[in-house]
C-alpha positions in Angstrom: 74.1 109.7 100.2 76.9 109.6 97.6 79.8 107.2 98.2 82.0 110.3 98.0 80.4 111.6 101.3 81.6 108.4 103.0 84.3 109.3 105.6 86.5 106.5 104.3 87.0 108.5 101.1 87.5 111.9 102.7 91.2 111.8 103.2 93.1 112.3 99.9 96.1 110.3 101.0 95.2 107.2 102.9 96.9 103.8 103.4 95.6 101.3 100.9 94.8 97.7 101.9 95.9 96.7 98.4 99.5 97.5 99.1 100.3 98.3 102.8 101.9 101.7 103.2 100.9 102.9 99.7 99.6 106.4 99.6 97.2 107.6 96.9 97.9 110.9 95.2 95.2 113.4 94.6 95.0 112.5 90.9 94.6 108.8 91.6 92.1 109.5 94.3 90.0 111.5 91.7 90.0 108.5 89.5 89.0 106.2 92.3 86.2 108.5 93.3 84.9 108.6 89.7 84.9 104.8 89.6 83.1 104.6 92.9 80.5 107.2 91.8 80.0 105.1 88.7 79.5 102.0 90.8 77.0 103.8 92.9 75.0 104.9 89.8 75.2 101.4 88.3 73.8 99.8 91.5 71.0 102.3 91.7 70.1 101.7 88.0 70.1 98.0 88.7 67.4 98.5 91.2 69.3 98.7 94.5 67.8 101.2 96.9 69.9 104.1 98.2 70.0 102.5 101.6 71.1 99.2 100.2 73.9 100.8 98.2 75.1 102.8 101.2 75.0 99.6 103.4 77.1 97.8 100.7 79.7 100.6 100.7 79.7 100.6 104.5 80.2 96.9 104.6 83.1 97.1 102.1 84.7 100.0 104.1 84.5 97.9 107.3 86.5 95.1 105.7 88.9 96.5 103.1 91.3 93.5 103.4 88.5 91.1 102.4 87.7 93.3 99.4 91.3 93.6 98.4 91.7 89.8 98.5 88.5 89.2 96.5 89.5 91.8 93.8 93.0 90.3 93.5 91.5 86.8 93.0 89.0 88.1 90.3 91.8 90.0 88.5 94.1 87.0 88.6 91.4 84.7 87.3 90.6 86.9 84.3 94.2 87.6 83.4 
C-alpha cells in the first residue's frame, strides 16, 4: 500500500503537529506527498518489506507530536 493511500494523508487541509492550527494548502500537500512517496520508495529499496514500511508509517501517524519533536531536534542540530 502506498503511503498516499493512508487516511492520514487523505484530507488536503489538515492540522499540522508542527505548528498547531496551521493548515496545509493543496500545493504544499502535493509536495509533502511526493516526499513521503520518495521515503516509501527509499525504504523499500533499502530492503524493508512493504508491511514493515506500512507499519512504520502507521506508527508515525499514531504519534505525530513525537515525530514533529524529533524532526525539529534533528533540524536544529544540523543548522
